[in-house]
C-alpha positions as CSV (number, residue, x, y, z in Angstrom):
1,X,52.9,131.0,78.5
2,X,49.5,132.5,79.6
3,X,50.1,135.8,81.5
4,X,47.8,136.6,84.3
5,X,44.5,138.5,83.5
6,X,45.2,142.2,84.7
7,X,42.8,145.1,84.8
8,X,43.6,148.6,84.1
9,X,42.0,152.0,85.2
10,X,41.9,154.6,82.2
11,X,40.7,157.4,84.1
12,X,44.2,158.8,84.7
13,X,45.6,157.5,81.4
14,X,47.1,160.7,79.6
15,X,47.1,161.2,75.8
16,X,50.6,160.7,74.6
17,X,52.0,160.4,71.4
18,X,53.7,156.5,69.7
19,X,53.8,152.0,66.1
20,X,51.8,149.8,64.0
21,X,51.5,149.9,60.4
22,X,52.9,152.2,57.4
23,X,51.6,153.8,54.5
24,X,52.7,155.5,51.0
25,X,53.1,159.1,49.8
26,X,49.9,161.0,49.2
27,X,48.2,161.1,46.2
28,X,47.3,164.8,45.8
29,X,44.7,164.2,43.2
30,X,42.4,163.2,45.6
31,X,42.9,165.3,48.8
32,X,41.0,168.4,49.3
33,X,43.2,171.4,49.8
34,X,42.6,174.0,52.8
35,X,40.2,177.2,52.0
36,X,40.7,178.3,55.6
37,X,42.1,182.0,55.7
38,X,43.9,183.4,58.6
39,X,43.7,187.3,59.1
40,X,44.1,189.0,62.4
41,X,42.7,187.5,65.7
42,X,39.8,187.9,68.1
43,X,40.5,186.9,71.3
44,X,42.2,183.5,71.3
45,X,40.8,182.4,68.2
46,X,42.0,183.9,64.6
47,X,39.1,185.3,62.6
48,X,38.3,182.9,59.6
49,X,39.6,179.7,61.5
50,X,37.0,176.7,62.3
51,X,38.2,173.4,63.3
52,X,34.9,172.0,61.5
53,X,35.9,173.2,58.1
54,X,39.7,173.4,58.1
55,X,41.6,171.0,56.1
56,X,45.4,170.6,55.9
57,X,47.0,171.7,52.6
58,X,48.1,169.3,50.1
59,X,52.0,168.8,49.4
60,X,52.9,169.4,45.8
61,X,55.0,166.5,44.3
62,X,56.2,168.6,42.1
63,X,57.9,171.0,44.4
64,X,59.5,174.1,42.2
65,X,61.1,176.3,45.4
66,X,63.3,175.6,47.9
67,X,60.8,175.4,50.5
68,X,58.4,172.9,48.5
69,X,61.6,170.8,48.3
70,X,62.3,170.8,51.9
71,X,58.6,170.0,52.9
72,X,58.5,167.2,50.1
73,X,61.7,165.8,51.4
74,X,60.2,166.0,55.3
75,X,57.1,164.0,53.9
76,X,59.4,161.4,52.4
77,X,61.3,161.0,55.7
78,X,58.5,160.2,57.6
79,X,57.0,158.0,55.3
80,X,60.2,156.2,54.7
81,X,62.3,156.8,57.8
82,X,64.3,153.4,57.8
83,X,65.3,154.0,54.2
84,X,66.1,157.5,54.5
85,X,67.7,157.7,57.8
86,X,69.0,154.2,58.7
87,X,71.7,155.2,61.0
88,X,69.0,156.9,63.0
89,X,66.4,154.4,63.4
90,X,66.6,151.1,65.5
91,X,63.4,149.6,64.4
92,X,61.6,148.7,61.4
93,X,58.9,151.2,61.6
94,X,58.4,154.3,59.8
95,X,56.6,157.6,61.7
96,X,53.7,156.8,59.5
97,X,53.4,153.7,61.2
98,X,51.7,155.6,64.2
99,X,50.7,158.5,62.3
100,X,48.6,157.2,59.6
101,X,47.9,158.4,56.6
102,X,51.1,160.7,56.4
103,X,49.8,162.4,59.6
104,X,46.7,163.3,58.6
105,X,43.9,160.8,59.9
106,X,42.2,161.6,62.8
107,X,42.6,159.5,66.0
108,X,45.7,158.1,64.7
109,X,47.9,160.6,66.3
110,X,47.5,163.0,63.5
111,X,50.5,165.2,62.9
112,X,48.2,168.3,61.2
113,X,47.8,171.2,63.2
114,X,50.8,169.9,65.8
115,X,53.3,173.0,64.8
116,X,50.8,175.5,66.2
117,X,51.0,173.7,69.3
118,X,54.8,174.1,70.1
119,X,56.7,175.0,71.9
120,X,54.5,173.3,74.6
121,X,54.8,171.7,78.4
122,X,55.8,168.1,78.5
123,X,54.8,166.7,81.5
124,X,56.9,163.5,81.0
125,X,59.8,165.7,80.7
126,X,58.3,168.6,83.0
127,X,59.6,171.0,80.9
128,X,58.6,173.5,77.9
129,X,60.2,171.6,74.9
130,X,60.6,172.7,71.2
131,X,59.1,170.8,68.3
132,X,62.6,169.3,67.5
133,X,62.5,167.8,70.9
134,X,59.1,166.1,70.0
135,X,60.2,164.9,66.9
136,X,63.5,163.2,68.5
137,X,61.0,162.1,71.2
138,X,59.6,159.7,68.3
139,X,63.0,158.9,66.9
140,X,64.5,157.6,70.4
141,X,61.3,156.1,71.6
142,X,58.9,155.0,69.1
143,X,61.7,154.2,66.3
144,X,64.0,152.9,69.3
145,X,66.6,155.1,67.3
146,X,69.0,158.1,67.8
147,X,68.1,161.6,68.2
148,X,68.8,163.6,65.0
149,X,71.0,167.2,65.4
150,X,68.3,169.7,65.5
151,X,69.9,171.9,63.2
152,X,70.6,169.1,60.5
153,X,68.9,169.6,57.3
154,X,66.8,166.2,57.8
155,X,65.3,168.0,61.1
156,X,64.4,170.8,59.3
157,X,62.9,169.2,56.5
158,X,60.6,167.4,59.1
159,X,59.6,170.5,60.6
160,X,58.8,172.2,57.1
161,X,56.4,169.5,56.6
162,X,54.7,169.4,60.0
163,X,54.6,173.3,59.7
164,X,52.9,173.2,56.4
165,X,50.3,170.8,57.0
166,X,49.5,172.8,60.1
167,X,49.1,176.0,58.0
168,X,45.9,178.1,58.6
169,X,45.9,176.8,62.2
170,X,46.3,179.4,65.0
171,X,49.0,179.3,67.6
172,X,47.7,177.3,70.5
173,X,44.8,176.1,68.9
174,X,43.5,172.2,68.3
175,X,42.1,170.3,65.5
176,X,39.3,167.7,65.5
177,X,40.2,164.1,66.4
178,X,44.1,164.7,67.6
179,X,46.0,162.3,69.6
180,X,43.7,158.9,70.3
181,X,40.7,159.3,72.0
182,X,40.5,156.8,74.9
183,X,38.3,153.7,74.4
184,X,35.8,153.0,77.2
185,X,36.9,150.0,79.7
186,X,36.1,146.5,78.7
187,X,33.5,144.2,80.8
188,X,36.3,142.0,81.5
189,X,39.9,142.8,82.7
190,X,42.4,142.7,79.8
191,X,43.8,139.2,79.3
192,X,47.1,138.5,77.4
193,X,45.9,135.0,76.6
194,X,42.7,136.0,74.9
195,X,44.5,138.7,73.4
196,X,46.9,136.2,71.9
197,X,44.0,134.5,69.8
198,X,42.8,137.7,68.8
199,X,46.5,138.6,67.4
200,X,46.5,135.3,65.5
201,X,43.2,135.6,64.1
202,X,43.5,139.6,63.0
203,X,46.9,140.8,63.3
204,X,49.4,137.9,62.2
205,X,48.5,138.0,58.8
206,X,50.3,141.5,58.4
207,X,52.7,141.7,61.5
208,X,53.6,137.8,61.3
209,X,53.1,135.0,63.6
210,X,55.9,136.3,65.8
211,X,55.2,139.9,66.0
212,X,58.4,141.0,64.0
213,X,56.5,142.3,60.8
214,X,56.3,141.5,57.4
215,X,57.1,143.7,54.2
216,X,56.0,147.1,55.0
217,X,54.2,146.3,58.3
218,X,56.2,146.6,61.3
219,X,57.2,145.1,64.2
220,X,54.9,145.0,67.2
221,X,57.6,143.4,69.5
222,X,61.2,142.3,69.4
223,X,64.3,144.3,69.1
224,X,63.3,145.6,65.9
225,X,59.9,147.2,67.6
226,X,59.2,150.3,69.3
227,X,60.9,150.7,72.6
228,X,59.4,150.4,76.2
229,X,59.3,154.3,76.5
230,X,57.0,154.7,73.4
231,X,53.1,155.4,74.1
232,X,52.5,152.5,72.0
233,X,54.1,150.4,74.8
234,X,51.1,151.5,77.4
235,X,48.2,149.2,77.6
236,X,45.7,152.1,77.2
237,X,47.3,153.9,74.4
238,X,47.8,150.4,72.6
239,X,44.4,149.4,72.9
240,X,42.9,152.8,72.1
241,X,44.7,152.9,68.8
242,X,44.1,149.5,68.0
243,X,40.3,149.9,68.3
244,X,40.0,152.9,66.1
245,X,42.7,152.0,63.4
246,X,43.1,148.3,63.1
247,X,43.1,145.9,61.4
248,X,44.5,148.0,58.8
249,X,41.8,147.3,56.1
250,X,38.8,147.1,58.3
251,X,39.6,149.6,61.3
252,X,36.9,149.4,64.0
253,X,36.1,146.1,63.4
254,X,37.2,145.0,66.8
255,X,35.1,145.0,69.9
256,X,36.6,147.1,72.9
257,X,37.0,143.8,74.8
258,X,39.5,142.4,72.0
259,X,41.3,145.7,71.6
260,X,42.1,145.6,75.4
261,X,42.9,141.8,75.3
262,X,45.4,142.3,72.2
263,X,47.0,145.1,73.5
264,X,47.7,143.3,76.8
265,X,49.1,140.5,74.5
266,X,51.2,143.0,72.4
267,X,52.4,145.1,75.5
268,X,53.4,142.0,77.4
269,X,56.3,141.0,74.5
270,X,59.9,141.8,74.8
271,X,60.9,144.9,73.2
272,X,63.8,147.5,73.2
273,X,64.8,149.5,76.4
274,X,64.8,153.2,76.7
275,X,68.1,154.6,78.5
276,X,67.2,157.2,80.8
277,X,63.6,156.0,81.4
278,X,63.7,156.2,85.2
279,X,63.9,160.2,84.9
280,X,60.6,160.4,83.0
281,X,57.7,162.4,85.1
282,X,60.4,163.5,87.5
283,X,57.9,165.0,89.8
284,X,55.7,162.0,89.9
285,X,52.4,161.6,88.2
286,X,53.0,158.9,85.5
287,X,50.0,157.3,84.1
288,X,49.3,153.7,85.9
289,X,50.2,151.6,82.8
290,X,53.5,152.8,82.3
291,X,55.7,149.6,82.0
292,X,58.7,151.0,83.7
293,X,59.6,152.5,87.4
294,X,59.7,156.1,87.7
295,X,59.4,158.7,90.6
296,X,56.4,157.2,93.0
297,X,55.1,154.7,90.2
298,X,56.2,150.9,90.1
299,X,56.2,149.3,86.5
300,X,53.0,148.1,85.3
301,X,53.6,144.6,84.0
302,X,57.0,145.3,82.7
303,X,58.3,143.2,79.6
304,X,61.6,141.9,79.1
305,X,64.0,144.4,77.4
306,X,67.0,144.6,74.9
307,X,69.8,146.7,75.4
308,X,70.2,149.8,73.1
309,X,73.3,149.6,70.8
310,X,74.1,153.4,71.6
311,X,72.7,154.4,74.6
312,X,73.7,158.0,74.9
313,X,72.4,158.6,71.5
314,X,68.6,157.7,72.9
315,X,68.6,160.4,75.8
316,X,67.0,163.6,74.9
317,X,67.5,165.9,77.7
318,X,65.1,168.8,78.8
319,X,66.3,171.9,77.7
320,X,68.9,173.5,79.9
321,X,69.3,176.8,81.1
322,X,72.7,178.8,79.9
323,X,72.9,180.4,83.3
324,X,74.3,177.7,85.5
């Protein structure tokens, strides 16, 4: 069915981290290690730090101490979440379906350097949150699953990996090409009917004609895809990710128009619900393409939603004070 063409203003879009293809464990033999040295600070920037020269360190594939083992387990979990923690993911995505190349690829929501920026204020939650909460947003929103206990070994393994690939980045600093840079608006409003043709010609060979994924390639819609609360369920975020990173073997091949159109098609499709989504942006200010109602915001082209099997486990509340 043809969906009515729609336009979208990207000026107010926020960079928020959310799933489209998976990758394998790194080959450390072809990755450069980091030579950045942090020793002392000058103002807000540590001596020896430069985002232009810093490189994330390589994970040792033959760990020989408990910390290295934990780091390697963390890497294994994020690349094989659906196999490692099947009880905690409701989708057929892995973390690296969005955070490409084990979280190392720029403009693909990289994980490198992220540990240096937490705790952080999260506008969607209107709260300062720890990195464990940020990880659980991925589990509950992008993986359509359940939150991990913050004190679990698996959570700490993931944190250990994020800490390691952020080594050398001073607290509060930013790395190059973090998040996903917003692409310019297309000449025509994003149109899901044109987007279907783009999908058939460029995406279906990996994600299937029905968008439910094939082999290692994840579902883009359906009950096993990312939820409506994932950043990738937003038109602008999906369009920017697709244009910069897809097709998998020819990233950047699609024009801006094609990226906007195929994103309109994908985000219009049915997907899992997110329990508690109505409490996002509790003080208002949701980006205009959020596909569900929040305070002061009406849903932007809301898709059909599938109920979650365990709604309570999909809610990550903002940190609460002990003085209540």
